[in-house]
N, C-alpha and C positions, 0 to 999 in steps of 0.2 A: 504493499499500499504506499501511496505517496502522501506526503503531508502537504496540505494546502496552506499557502501563506495568506494570512489575512492582513489587510491594511488597517492600521489603527487610525481611527478618526481623531483629529485634534479635539481636545476637551473644549467644549463650548461653555463659557461661564454665562449664566443668565444675566441679562442686562438688568441693571438696578431699576427697580420700578420707581418711576417718578410719581409721587402722589398727585392726584388730580384734585384740586380744591373745588368742592361743590359750593357754589355761592347760592344761598336761598334767594328767591325773588324779593324785591323790596316790599316790605310790609309796613306801611306807614301808619300814622295816627288814624287817619280816616278809614283805613282798611280794618284796623282793629276795632274802631267804634262801630262800624257796620256789622262786623262779626258778632260783637257783644249784643248789639240790638237784635240780631237774628236769634241769638241764643235766648234772650229774654222773651221774645215773642213765642218761640217754641215752648218755653217753660210755662208761659201764661196759658197757651192752648192746651198743654198737657194737664195743668192744674184744673182748668175749666172742665175738661173731659173727665177727670177723676171725680170732681164734685158731682157731675151729672150721674156718673155711675154710682157714687155713694148715695146720692139722693134716691136713685131708682131702687137700690138695695134696701134703703130704709123705708121706702114707701111699700115695697113688697112684703116686708116683715110686719108692717102695721096693718096691712090688708086694705089700704086705701086705693 
């Protein structure tokens, strides 16, 4: 049998990873205010729905 010669590949060092800075979009005062207002409106709607449900349960227990 004959021996096959194999070529050694030069060692490839991995390229140093350059960190990519992710810059969040600008979120200013007006944006924060509108988000907060939306949260408050959602909370008010949720509370109103919960009151209607609670009143319905209370009415069904009293037989009215």
